[in-house]
C-alpha positions in Angstrom: 83.1 3.2 74.2 86.7 3.0 75.4 88.7 0.0 74.4 88.0 -3.2 76.5 91.5 -4.5 76.1 95.2 -3.5 76.5 98.0 -4.5 74.1 98.9 -7.3 76.4 95.4 -8.6 76.3 95.4 -8.5 72.5 98.6 -10.4 72.4 97.2 -13.2 74.6 94.0 -13.3 72.6 96.0 -13.6 69.3 98.1 -16.5 70.8 95.0 -18.3 72.0 93.3 -17.9 68.6 96.3 -19.1 66.7 96.6 -22.2 68.9 92.9 -22.9 68.4 93.0 -22.4 64.6 96.0 -24.8 64.4 94.2 -27.5 66.4 91.1 -27.2 64.2 92.9 -27.2 60.9 91.8 -30.7 60.1 88.7 -30.7 62.2 86.6 -27.6 61.4 84.8 -26.0 64.4 82.5 -23.1 65.1 82.2 -21.4 68.5 78.6 -20.3 69.1 77.9 -18.1 72.1 74.5 -18.4 73.6 73.5 -15.6 76.0 70.6 -13.7 77.3 69.3 -12.1 80.4 67.8 -14.1 83.3 64.9 -16.5 82.3 65.3 -15.8 78.6 65.7 -19.5 78.0 69.4 -20.1 77.3 69.4 -23.6 78.8 66.2 -24.6 77.0 67.6 -23.2 73.6 70.8 -25.3 73.8 68.9 -28.4 74.9 66.4 -28.2 72.0 69.2 -27.2 69.5 71.1 -30.4 70.3 68.1 -32.7 70.8 66.5 -31.8 67.5 69.8 -32.3 65.6 70.6 -35.6 67.2 67.1 -36.9 66.9 66.4 -35.6 63.4 63.7 -33.1 64.5 61.2 -31.4 62.3 63.3 -28.6 60.9 61.8 -27.7 57.5 63.7 -24.3 57.1 67.1 -25.8 58.1 68.3 -26.6 54.6 70.9 -29.2 55.4 68.4 -31.3 57.3 65.5 -30.7 54.9 67.6 -31.9 51.9 68.8 -35.0 53.8 72.5 -34.1 53.7 73.1 -34.6 57.4 74.1 -38.2 58.0 74.3 -37.9 61.8 74.8 -35.5 64.7 76.4 -36.6 68.0 78.0 -35.2 71.1 81.8 -35.3 71.5 84.1 -34.5 74.4 84.5 -30.8 74.6 88.0 -29.3 74.0 88.1 -27.0 77.0 88.9 -29.2 80.1 88.7 -26.2 82.5 85.1 -25.2 81.5 82.2 -27.1 83.1 80.2 -29.3 80.7 76.7 -28.3 79.8 74.6 -31.0 81.4 72.5 -31.8 78.3 71.2 -35.2 79.6 70.0 -33.8 82.9 68.2 -31.0 81.1 66.5 -33.4 78.6 65.3 -35.5 81.6 63.8 -32.4 83.3 62.0 -31.4 80.1 60.8 -34.8 78.9 60.4 -37.0 82.0 59.6 -34.5 84.7 58.0 -31.8 82.5 59.8 -29.0 84.4 62.0 -26.3 83.1 65.7 -26.9 83.7 67.6 -24.7 86.2 68.7 -21.4 84.8 72.3 -20.6 83.7 74.4 -19.7 86.8 77.9 -19.9 85.3 79.6 -20.6 82.0 79.4 -24.1 80.4 80.1 -25.7 77.1 79.1 -28.6 74.9 80.5 -29.9 71.6 78.0 -31.1 68.9 79.5 -32.7 65.8 77.6 -33.0 62.6 78.6 -35.2 59.6 77.1 -34.1 56.4 77.4 -34.1 52.6 78.1 -30.7 51.1 75.6 -29.4 48.4 78.6 -28.3 46.4 80.7 -30.8 44.4 83.8 -28.6 44.9 83.3 -28.6 48.6 82.8 -32.4 48.6 86.2 -32.8 47.0 88.1 -30.7 49.5 86.1 -30.8 52.7 85.7 -33.6 55.2 82.0 -32.9 55.5 82.2 -32.6 59.3 81.6 -29.6 61.6 81.9 -29.3 65.3 79.8 -26.6 67.0 81.0 -25.6 70.4 78.0 -24.2 72.2 79.2 -21.7 74.9 76.5 -20.9 77.5 77.0 -17.9 79.7 74.8 -15.5 81.7 74.0 -12.2 80.0 74.4 -10.5 83.4 78.1 -11.3 83.1 78.2 -9.8 79.6 76.8 -6.5 80.9 80.0 -6.3 83.0 82.2 -5.8 80.0 81.5 -2.1 79.5 83.0 -1.6 83.0 86.4 -2.3 81.4 86.2 1.1 79.8 84.9 3.0 82.8 86.7 4.3 85.9 85.2 3.7 89.4 84.0 7.3 89.4 82.2 6.9 86.1 80.6 3.6 87.3 79.4 5.4 90.5 78.0 8.4 88.7 76.1 6.2 86.1 74.8 3.8 88.9 73.2 6.7 90.7 71.8 8.2 87.5 70.1 4.9 86.7 68.9 4.5 90.3 67.0 7.8 90.2 65.0 6.8 87.1 61.2 6.7 88.0 61.1 2.9 87.3 63.9 2.3 89.8 63.7 5.2 92.4 61.5 3.4 95.0 63.6 0.2 94.8 66.9 2.1 95.2 65.7 4.4 97.9 67.1 2.4 100.9 70.5 2.1 99.3 70.6 5.7 98.2 69.7 6.8 101.7 72.4 4.7 103.2 75.0 5.9 100.7 74.1 9.5 101.6 75.2 8.9 105.2 78.7 7.9 104.1 81.6 10.2 103.5 83.9 8.8 100.7 86.9 10.6 102.2 86.4 8.9 105.6 88.8 6.1 106.7 88.2 2.8 105.0 85.9 0.5 107.1 85.1 -3.1 106.3 81.6 -3.1 107.9 80.7 0.1 106.0 81.8 -1.4 102.7 79.8 -4.6 103.5 76.6 -2.7 104.4 76.8 -0.6 101.2 77.4 -3.7 99.1 74.5 -5.6 100.7 72.1 -2.7 100.2 73.2 -2.1 96.6 73.0 -5.8 95.7 69.5 -6.0 97.3 68.4 -3.1 95.1 69.7 -4.9 92.0 67.9 -8.1 92.9 64.6 -6.2 93.4 65.0 -4.7 89.9 65.2 -8.2 88.5 61.9 -9.4 89.9 59.0 -10.0 87.5 57.1 -6.9 88.5 59.9 -4.6 87.2 61.7 -7.0 84.9 64.7 -4.6 84.5 67.8 -5.8 82.6 70.7 -3.3 83.0 72.0 -4.5 86.4 75.8 -4.5 86.5 78.0 -5.7 88.2 76.6 -9.1 87.1 78.4 -11.2 89.7 76.4 -9.3 92.4 73.4 -11.3 91.2 75.3 -14.5 90.4 78.5 -14.5 92.7 79.3 -18.2 92.3 82.6 -19.1 94.2 83.4 -15.4 94.6 80.7 -14.8 97.2 82.1 -12.9 100.1 85.4 -12.0 98.5 86.7 -8.4 98.6 86.5 -8.2 94.8 82.7 -8.4 95.2 82.4 -6.3 98.4 82.1 -2.8 96.9 79.4 -0.4 95.8 79.1 3.0 94.1 79.7 6.1 96.2 77.9 9.4 95.7 79.4 12.9 95.0 82.9 11.8 93.9 84.7 14.9 92.7 88.3 14.5 93.7 91.0 11.9 93.7 90.7 9.2 96.4 92.8 9.8 99.5 95.0 6.7 100.3 93.4 4.7 103.1 89.9 6.2 102.5 86.7 4.4 101.8 86.8 5.9 98.3 90.2 4.3 97.8 89.1 1.0 99.1 86.0 0.9 96.9 88.1 2.0 93.8 90.7 -0.7 94.5 88.1 -3.4 94.8 86.3 -2.2 91.7 89.6 -2.4 89.7 90.2 -5.9 91.2 86.8 -7.0 90.0 87.6 -5.8 86.5 91.1 -7.4 86.5 90.3 -10.8 88.1 86.7 -11.4 87.0 85.7 -9.3 83.9 88.9 -9.4 81.9 89.5 -13.1 82.0 85.9 -13.7 81.1 86.3 -11.5 78.0 89.7 -12.9 77.0 89.0 -16.6 77.5 85.4 -16.7 76.2 83.9 -13.7 74.4 87.0 -12.9 72.3 86.9 -16.6 71.0 83.4 -16.6 69.6 82.5 -16.9 65.9 78.7 -16.5 66.1 76.3 -15.3 68.7 72.7 -15.6 69.7 71.2 -13.2 72.2 67.9 -14.4 73.8 65.6 -11.9 75.3 62.3 -12.3 77.2 60.5 -9.3 75.6 57.1 -10.4 76.9 58.2 -10.1 80.5 59.3 -6.6 79.8 56.1 -5.8 77.9 54.2 -7.0 81.0 56.1 -4.6 83.2 55.6 -1.6 81.0 57.6 1.0 79.0 60.2 1.6 81.7 61.2 -2.1 81.4 61.2 -1.9 77.6 63.5 1.1 77.8 65.8 -0.8 80.2 65.8 -3.8 77.9 66.9 -1.7 75.0 69.7 -0.2 77.1 70.8 -3.7 78.1 70.7 -5.0 74.5 72.7 -2.0 73.3 75.4 -2.7 76.0 75.5 -6.4 75.2 75.9 -5.9 71.4 78.6 -3.2 72.0 80.7 -5.9 73.8 81.1 -8.2 70.8 83.9 -8.0 68.2 81.9 -7.8 64.9 83.3 -8.1 61.4 84.6 -10.5 58.8 88.2 -11.4 58.6 90.4 -12.9 55.9 92.7 -16.0 55.7 95.6 -14.1 57.4 93.7 -12.1 60.1 91.5 -15.1 61.0 94.7 -17.0 62.2 95.1 -14.5 65.0 91.8 -12.9 65.7 88.2 -14.2 65.8 85.4 -11.9 64.8 81.6 -12.4 65.2 80.1 -12.2 61.7 76.5 -13.2 62.6 74.4 -12.2 65.6 70.9 -13.3 66.1 68.6 -11.5 68.6 65.7 -13.8 69.4 62.6 -13.0 71.4 61.8 -16.2 73.2 58.5 -17.8 74.4 56.6 -17.0 71.2 54.4 -20.0 72.1 52.9 -17.8 74.8 51.2 -15.9 72.0 48.9 -17.0 69.2 50.8 -17.1 65.9 48.8 -14.1 64.7 50.8 -12.0 67.1 54.3 -13.5 66.3 55.0 -10.9 63.6 54.1 -8.1 66.0 56.4 -9.5 68.6 59.2 -9.7 66.0 58.5 -6.2 64.9 58.8 -4.9 68.5 62.1 -6.7 68.9 63.4 -5.5 65.5 62.6 -1.9 66.4 64.4 -2.3 69.7 67.4 -4.1 68.1 67.7 -1.6 65.2 68.1 1.2 67.7 70.6 -0.9 69.7 72.6 -1.8 66.6 72.9 1.8 65.5 74.3 2.8 68.9 76.6 -0.3 69.3 78.3 0.2 65.9 78.1 -3.4 64.6 79.5 -2.7 61.1 80.7 -5.9 59.4 78.4 -8.3 61.2 75.1 -9.6 59.9 72.3 -9.1 62.5 68.9 -10.7 62.3 65.9 -10.8 64.6 63.5 -13.7 65.3 60.5 -14.6 67.5 60.9 -18.2 68.5 60.1 -20.9 71.1 63.0 -23.3 71.5 60.5 -25.7 73.2 56.9 -25.2 72.3 54.8 -25.6 75.5 51.4 -24.8 73.9 49.2 -25.6 70.9 46.7 -23.4 69.3 42.9 -23.5 69.1 39.7 -21.4 69.0 36.9 -20.9 71.5 33.4 -19.3 71.1 32.6 -16.3 73.2 29.1 -15.2 72.3 29.2 -14.5 68.6 32.9 -14.0 68.5 35.5 -16.7 67.8 38.7 -16.1 69.7 42.2 -17.6 68.9 43.6 -19.3 72.0 46.7 -21.1 73.2 46.2 -24.4 75.0 48.7 -25.7 77.6 49.3 -26.5 81.3 50.1 -23.3 83.3 52.8 -23.7 86.0 51.4 -24.2 89.5 50.8 -20.8 91.1 50.3 -18.8 87.9 47.3 -16.6 87.9 45.0 -14.7 85.6 42.8 -12.3 87.5 41.3 -14.4 90.4 42.0 -17.7 88.8 45.0 -19.6 90.2 46.3 -22.7 88.3 47.3 -26.0 89.9 50.1 -27.1 87.6 48.1 -30.2 86.4 45.1 -28.9 84.5 45.3 -28.0 80.8 43.5 -24.9 79.9 42.8 -22.6 77.0 43.9 -19.0 77.3 43.2 -16.0 75.1 46.5 -14.2 75.5 45.3 -11.0 73.9 46.9 -9.1 71.0 50.1 -7.1 70.9 49.8 -3.6 69.4 49.6 -3.3 65.6 52.4 -0.7 65.7 55.6 -1.3 67.6 55.9 2.4 68.4 53.1 2.1 71.0 55.3 0.0 73.4 58.1 2.5 73.2 56.1 5.5 74.4 56.6 7.2 77.8 60.1 5.9 78.3 61.2 6.3 81.9 57.8 6.0 83.4 56.9 3.4 85.9 53.7 2.4 84.2 52.9 -1.3 84.5 50.3 -3.4 82.8 47.5 -4.0 85.3 47.4 -7.7 86.2 43.6 -7.6 85.8 43.6 -5.9 82.4 42.1 -8.3 79.9 44.0 -6.8 77.0 47.0 -9.1 77.3 47.7 -12.1 79.4 51.1 -13.8 79.8 51.4 -16.9 82.0 54.2 -19.5 82.2 53.4 -23.0 81.0 54.9 -26.4 81.8 56.9 -28.2 79.1 54.7 -30.3 76.8 54.1 -34.0 76.8 56.1 -35.3 73.9 54.3 -37.0 71.1 55.0 -40.7 70.3 54.8 -42.6 67.1 52.7 -45.7 66.6 55.9 -47.7 67.4 56.3 -45.9 70.7 59.3 -43.7 69.6 59.4 -40.4 71.4 59.6 -37.5 68.9 62.0 -34.6 69.2 61.2 -31.5 71.2 58.6 -29.3 69.4 59.5 -25.7 68.7 58.7 -22.5 66.8 61.3 -21.3 64.3 64.2 -23.1 65.8 64.9 -24.2 62.2 65.2 -20.6 61.1 67.7 -19.9 63.9 69.8 -22.9 63.0 69.9 -21.9 59.3 71.1 -18.4 60.2 73.6 -19.5 62.8 75.3 -22.6 61.2 73.5 -23.2 57.8 76.3 -21.6 55.7 78.9 -23.9 57.3 76.9 -27.0 56.2 76.4 -25.8 52.6 
């Protein structure tokens, strides 16, 4: 992949890093990026992360908590005044009081959680303040998928967009846009209405790819799906053009699209990389593998492509005392398959195996030498519990929870209030099975009894005999915390 930055960019990053290091000299901090593709559970992960640390949640594999060395964890004012605050309190209220899932990440936000602890090492207790601030940086994975555009020309972007659009899993969804693009001559005079029609058709195709039925992941430009305050601006009103074989003529449609594509990179993508991604120390990438499994091998192939491109955008490696003053490197990356509570625990290892296979291939392509990468199946908030039911002579393992209103299995439609037991089925014993027939448009039949994934409402929180509400339940959140921040609390 071509370099994502220029010499000037690197100089600005170095200056920003040095300023941040100097400010944190007497107050150690760690910047943890939290990303993932749509509906992977970024908001829920951060909310549960903070809630469990503040309320002393059940975290048996998080060593600092297990050994009783954490004296308290609390929220502090975040250091970046220009970045929106992650609305933790609102999200807790949605989960606990209303039992609804919080709104998805639509833009970047940040939250600072500070932990006071006693080091396990006598040497560290002598020279360390026993205090760590974790700056949780929440941002849409769709924006991250824009970063590879920094190394691509407009012609490269156009060619790759059409190659993807012709894949069997996308061809029917992209047909209207491709037919419209075929009527346009790139060398014709620039025309605003033509540009707008092409943009709207291209954006509609990307949005259709994102729907549950296809569950596709590689959908740049990311702001076409989440425009925010840029909606309607020229920097977002462009689209790929077919058959580009010569240099754009000044004043042509080709030249207009190329200029707007470059403006998108300059004014949207580069600042996002420089101000946020280049400042991260650790990273967790959340993926909804089960949604892709539901949609079939084409969606799995696309998810692997997206994870590869995401991982390739990070700056992996370990620095030293001198280089760390001017450059941040991500030394640990966790790829986590969310919603493990939608499966019985007997299938958790299989889900983790599928994601590890996907991640290993992505890591090999993304060249992440110097960074430690781990894979985990988790549920940041556990919405179900487990049980068994008798079916004839057979005893089936089931999950018990309250499906969201409108969810269906076969002909059964759930009302959002009734708790029910569901046999979710089993994932394949061998991960290779789900990677077969890449590029096909096979989709799991909604009436196929082999596997059933439905979405559940958040759980009712347990209360102690004294009426105290316990922390949000989870699956393996403690393992995630140990990998991401445990060494800084040693």
